C-alpha positions in Angstrom: -9.2 10.7 23.8 -10.2 7.2 22.1 -9.4 7.2 18.3 -10.4 3.6 16.3 -8.5 3.5 13.2 -10.6 0.9 10.3 -7.0 -0.6 8.7 -8.2 -2.9 5.4 -6.4 -4.4 3.1 -2.8 -6.1 2.3 0.2 -5.1 4.9 0.9 -2.4 2.3 -2.5 -0.7 3.6 -2.4 -2.2 7.8 1.5 -1.1 8.4 0.9 2.7 7.3 -2.3 2.6 9.6 -0.4 0.9 12.5 2.3 3.7 12.7 -0.2 6.5 12.5 -1.9 4.7 15.5 1.5 5.0 16.9 2.0 7.9 16.3 -1.4 8.8 17.9 -0.9 6.8 21.5 2.3 8.6 22.0 0.9 11.9 21.3 -1.4 11.2 24.7 -4.4 9.5 22.9 -5.9 6.1 23.0 -5.7 4.4 19.9 -7.7 1.2 18.8 -6.6 -0.8 15.4 -9.3 -2.6 14.1 -7.9 -4.8 11.5 -7.7 -8.8 10.5 -6.3 -11.4 12.7 -3.0 -11.9 10.5 -1.7 -8.0 11.6 -2.9 -8.8 15.5 1.0 -9.3 16.5 2.3 -6.3 14.3 -0.4 -4.2 16.7 0.1 -5.6 19.4 4.1 -5.3 19.1 3.3 -1.5 19.2 1.7 -1.2 22.2 -1.6 -0.6 20.5 -5.2 -2.3 21.5 -6.4 -4.8 18.3 -9.8 -5.3 17.3 -10.0 -8.2 15.1 -12.3 -7.9 11.9 -13.3 -10.9 10.1 -11.4 -12.0 6.5 -8.2 -12.7 5.3 -6.7 -10.1 2.7 -4.2 -13.2 1.4 -7.1 -15.1 0.5 -8.9 -12.8 -1.2 -6.0 -11.7 -3.5 -6.0 -15.5 -4.5 -9.3 -15.6 -5.6 -9.8 -15.6 -9.7 -11.3 -12.1 -10.0 -9.0 -10.5 -8.0 -6.0 -11.9 -9.9 -8.2 -11.2 -13.1 -7.9 -7.3 -12.0 -4.8 -7.2 -10.7 -2.6 -9.0 -12.5 -2.8 -9.5 -17.1 -5.8 -7.6 -17.8 -5.8 -4.8 -14.6 -9.4 -4.5 -15.7 -10.9 -2.3 -13.1 -14.4 -3.3 -13.6 -13.0 -7.0 -12.8 -11.5 -5.7 -9.7 -14.8 -3.8 -8.5 -16.8 -7.0 -9.2 -14.3 -9.2 -7.5 -14.0 -7.0 -4.6 -18.3 -7.4 -4.4 -18.3 -11.0 -4.6 -15.8 -11.3 -2.2 -17.4 -9.0 0.6 -21.1 -9.3 -0.3 -22.1 -12.5 2.2 -19.7 -11.3 4.7 -20.5 -7.5 4.7 -23.5 -7.2 6.9 -21.4 -9.2 9.9 -18.3 -6.9 9.1 -20.3 -3.7 9.5 -21.1 -4.8 12.7 -17.8 -5.7 13.6 -16.8 -2.5 12.7 -19.2 -0.5 14.7 -18.6 -2.7 17.8 -14.7 -1.8 17.4 -15.5 2.1 17.3 -18.0 2.4 20.6 -16.5 5.1 22.7 -14.3 6.2 19.5 -14.1 10.0 19.8 -13.0 10.0 16.2 -12.2 7.8 13.3 -9.5 7.0 10.9 -10.2 5.0 8.0 -8.1 3.5 5.5 -9.1 3.6 1.7 -10.9 0.1 2.1 -12.2 1.4 5.6 -14.1 4.0 4.3 -16.2 1.8 2.6 -17.2 0.1 5.9 -16.5 2.8 8.7 -17.9 5.5 7.2 -21.2 4.2 8.3 -20.1 3.5 12.0 -19.2 7.4 12.3 -22.0 8.7 10.7 -24.1 6.5 13.4 -22.1 7.4 16.1 -22.0 11.1 15.1 -18.3 11.5 15.4 -15.6 13.1 13.3 -13.6 11.3 10.9 -10.5 11.1 9.0 -9.7 9.5 5.6 -5.8 8.4 5.6 -4.8 7.3 2.1 -1.3 5.6 1.1 -2.7 6.5 -2.6 -4.4 9.2 -4.3 -8.1 8.7 -3.5 -9.6 12.1 -5.5 -10.1 13.4 -8.5 -6.9 15.3 -10.6 -6.0 16.7 -13.9 -2.5 16.0 -13.6 -2.6 12.1 -13.3 -5.4 9.2 -14.3 -6.9 7.1 -11.8 -4.3 4.8 -9.6 -6.8 2.1 -9.8 -6.5 1.9 -14.0 -3.1 0.5 -13.5 -2.2 2.3 -17.2 1.0 3.6 -18.2 -0.5 6.6 -20.4 0.1 10.1 -20.6 -3.6 11.5 -20.8 -5.1 14.8 -20.9 -6.0 16.9 -18.4 -9.8 16.2 -18.7 -9.6 12.6 -19.4 -7.3 12.0 -16.4 -10.5 14.0 -14.2 -12.7 11.7 -16.5 -10.8 8.4 -15.2 -11.3 9.1 -11.8 -14.8 10.1 -11.4 -16.4 7.5 -13.9 -14.1 4.4 -11.7 -15.6 6.1 -8.7 -19.2 6.0 -9.8 -18.8 2.5 -11.4 -17.4 1.5 -8.1 -20.6 2.7 -6.1 -23.2 1.7 -8.4 -21.5 -1.9 -8.5 -21.3 -2.0 -4.3 -23.9 0.2 -3.4 -26.6 -2.2 -3.5 -24.7 -4.4 -1.0 -23.6 -1.1 1.6 -27.4 0.1 1.7 -28.9 -3.3 2.6 -26.0 -3.6 5.4 -26.7 -0.2 6.5 -30.2 -0.9 7.1 -29.5 -4.7 8.9 -26.8 -3.5 11.0 -27.4 0.0 11.9 -30.8 1.0 11.2 -29.6 3.5 8.8 -31.0 4.8 5.5 -30.0 4.8 2.6 -26.9 6.7 1.2 -25.6 8.2 -2.2 -22.3 8.3 -2.5 -22.0 10.9 -4.9 -24.1 13.2 -2.6 -21.6 12.1 0.2 -18.6 13.4 -1.7 -19.8 16.4 -2.5 -21.1 17.0 1.0 -17.8 16.2 2.0 -16.2 18.2 -0.1 -18.4 21.3 0.7 -17.6 20.6 4.8 -14.0 20.4 3.6 -13.5 16.9 5.2 -10.0 16.4 5.5 -7.9 14.2 3.8 -4.5 12.9 4.8 -2.4 11.0 2.1 0.4 9.3 4.1 3.1 9.6 1.4 6.0 12.5 0.4 5.6 15.4 -1.8 9.3 14.4 -3.1 8.0 11.5 -5.0 4.2 12.8 -5.7 3.9 16.3 -5.6 0.7 17.2 -4.5 -1.6 18.0 -7.5 -2.4 21.8 -8.2 -5.7 21.1 -8.2 -6.4 19.6 -4.9 -8.2 21.8 -2.1 -6.3 23.2 1.3 -8.0 20.6 3.5 -6.4 17.5 1.6 -2.6 17.0 3.4 0.3 15.4 2.2 2.3 14.4 5.0 4.9 12.4 4.2 5.4 8.1 4.2 3.9 6.9 7.5 6.9 4.4 8.6 6.8 2.0 11.2 10.6 1.0 13.1 10.6 -2.5 13.5 10.6 -4.2 16.9 14.1 -2.9 18.9 14.6 -6.6 20.4 14.5 -8.0 16.7 17.3 -9.9 15.8 18.3 -10.9 12.3 18.8 -14.7 11.8 22.1 -15.7 11.9 22.4 -17.6 8.5 20.7 -14.2 6.8 23.5 -12.2 8.4 26.3 -14.6 7.5 24.9 -14.8 4.1 25.1 -10.5 3.9 28.7 -10.6 5.2 29.9 -12.9 2.6 29.8 -11.3 -0.3 28.9 -7.5 -2.0 25.3 -6.3 -1.5 22.7 -8.2 -2.4 19.4 -7.3 -5.1 16.1 -7.8 -2.8 13.5 -9.5 -5.0 10.2 -10.2 -3.1 6.4 -9.1 -4.6 4.5 -8.8 -1.9 0.8 -10.1 -1.5 0.7 -10.6 -5.4 0.1 -14.0 -6.2 1.2 -14.6 -9.8 -0.5 -17.4 -11.6 2.8 -18.6 -12.7 5.5 -18.0 -9.6 7.8 -20.8 -10.8 8.0 -19.2 -13.8 8.6 -15.9 -12.3 11.5 -17.8 -10.1 13.1 -18.6 -13.2 13.7 -15.3 -14.9 14.7 -13.5 -11.7 17.5 -16.4 -11.2 18.7 -16.2 -14.8 18.7 -12.6 -14.5 20.9 -12.4 -11.4 23.5 -15.1 -13.0 23.4 -13.0 -16.0 24.0 -10.1 -14.1 26.8 -11.7 -11.7 24.9 -10.4 -8.8 24.0 -12.0 -5.7 20.2 -11.7 -4.5 17.9 -12.4 -1.4 14.4 -13.6 -2.5 11.4 -12.7 -0.2 9.1 -16.0 0.4 5.9 -15.2 0.8 2.2 -14.7 -0.8 4.3 -13.5 -4.0 4.9 -17.3 -4.2 8.7 -17.0 -5.2 10.0 -20.5 -4.4 12.6 -22.8 -5.5 14.1 -26.0 -4.4 17.3 -25.6 -5.3 19.1 -21.9 -4.9 22.7 -21.6 -6.2 24.6 -20.1 -3.8 24.8 -16.5 -5.0 20.7 -16.2 -3.5 19.4 -16.7 -0.2 15.8 -16.8 0.7 14.1 -15.5 3.8 10.5 -16.4 5.2 10.6 -12.3 6.1 12.6 -8.9 7.8 11.6 -5.7 8.3 12.0 -3.6 5.3 13.5 -0.8 7.3 16.3 -2.7 8.5 17.1 -5.2 4.7 16.7 -2.7 2.9 19.7 -0.3 3.3 22.0 -3.5 3.2 20.8 -4.1 -0.3 22.5 -2.6 -3.4 18.4 -2.7 -4.8 15.1 -3.7 -4.8 13.0 -5.5 -7.0 9.3 -5.7 -6.1 6.1 -5.0 -7.5 5.6 -1.5 -6.5 2.9 -1.5 -3.8 2.7 1.9 -2.4 4.7 0.5 1.0 7.2 -1.6 -0.5 8.0 1.8 -2.7 8.0 4.0 0.4 10.7 1.6 2.3 12.8 1.2 -0.7 13.1 5.0 -1.5 13.7 6.0 2.1 16.5 3.2 2.2 18.0 5.2 -0.7 18.7 2.3 -2.9 17.5 2.1 -6.7 14.1 0.4 -7.0 13.2 -1.7 -9.6 9.6 -1.9 -10.2 7.4 -5.2 -11.9 4.1 -3.7 -11.8 1.0 -6.4 -11.7 -1.9 -3.8 -11.3 -3.8 -0.8 -9.7 -1.7 2.0 -8.6 1.6 -0.2 -8.8 2.2 1.6 -12.2 1.6 5.1 -10.8 4.8 4.4 -8.4 6.9 2.8 -11.2 5.9 6.0 -13.2 7.3 8.2 -10.5 10.4 6.1 -9.6 11.4 6.2 -13.5 10.5 10.0 -13.4 13.1 10.8 -10.6 15.6 9.1 -11.9 16.2 6.4 -8.8 14.9 3.4 -10.8 14.9 2.2 -14.2 11.5 2.0 -16.6 9.2 -0.4 -14.7 8.8 -3.8 -16.0 5.2 -4.4 -16.2 4.6 -8.6 -14.6 3.0 -9.5 -18.2 6.8 -8.0 -20.3 8.4 -9.8 -17.6 11.8 -11.5 -19.0 14.9 -12.6 -18.2 16.7 -10.0 -20.6 14.2 -7.1 -19.5 15.0 -7.9 -16.0 19.2 -8.4 -16.6 19.1 -4.6 -18.0 17.2 -3.0 -15.2 19.8 -5.1 -12.9 22.7 -3.9 -14.6 21.4 -0.4 -14.9 20.5 -0.1 -11.0 23.8 -1.7 -9.7 26.3 0.3 -12.1 24.8 3.7 -12.7 26.7 6.2 -10.5 23.9 9.0 -11.1 21.3 6.7 -10.6 22.9 5.4 -7.2 23.7 9.3 -6.3 19.9 10.5 -6.9 18.7 7.4 -5.1 21.0 7.7 -1.9 20.1 11.8 -2.4 15.9 10.9 -2.2 16.9 9.0 0.6 17.8 11.6 2.5 14.7 13.6 1.9 12.4 11.1 3.3 14.1 10.4 6.3 13.9 14.0 7.3 10.1 13.6 6.8 8.2 12.9 9.8 5.2 11.8 7.9 3.3 10.2 11.4 3.7 13.6 13.3 2.7 15.9 10.7 -0.4 13.6 10.4 -1.2 13.5 14.5 -0.9 17.1 14.3 -3.7 17.9 11.8 -5.7 15.0 13.5 -5.1 16.9 16.8 -5.9 20.4 15.5 -8.8 19.2 13.6 -9.9 17.7 16.7 
């Protein structure tokens, strides 16, 4: 079968869908991944067909509205408005591109952001589709909406309401844009997403969740056609070799701490760098700093700190004493799989959910929200993560359980059996 996967977002959103595409490819299907140009190599080095979509998640994350939503105030209304503003001008063309990407498809797999555009192609073609998410995407009474980015214990009714109100808010803002694009690009009538979601529930539309039930158990109020498969990991290419200077640094002393904030672009990256370096100094630990969209930079690093452009997490993280990161779903998964302690510094959104999970399981200290990050707090977290024997043992045990799962295989099997 020909299966098209619409993978939109940052690397943490896209890479799990590439892993799932590779699993479908290995099961004998033709898998095409439609995503943005910056992930072309990621797709093609897995032997998969790449279809280019417009846009750049890194540029999107650098927008003022998106920073306001994902940074200090974590305002969900600002987040929705930022998304609408970013995509409004190009949504019709983007929908046309996705329509082209889905030609010949027998089924379509949609990431969370990909659903908002890709569903319409599935409707027009009349082919089955699967939602493939790396964070909770349906209401539950057991936790509030991850989009809220809050660290509060709410009651069951309030939790449920937070999910439903945010969905309504999002589609109240986006629906006019979506319906104009449906008509212009695909000649489809207007759609009500509240009616669509009810229809999907009646028809038991499968939703695949690419995270482990060991980390966040399936809510008791979710239906049977919502599947927690385990994480969708992508192994690094077999011919990849680490740079000699990185190997030299790792071999020159005790295991360092990894520090990286992925696609989060802070307003003051220099200050974050100062905090990280001072916390490493006070704790007496070595550090490995990731240079990337997160903006971590320093012209003169001390001898106990090394900076890298990139390295596969599945190779790097098991060699770390602990991992310090923003709490994105992909980086969180890689850290937990490695079996080392995690220190989360959430910027917004679902990062707070994963921070709570890490703390609840006792595999990392309490998360430090970015707006509350200080030298003192980070130093204390580093010492707890690296010197608590019980914490390190729990992290190692959890890593074994996660490595024993085959999330890609389970998800691919569900897709095949549904078709």
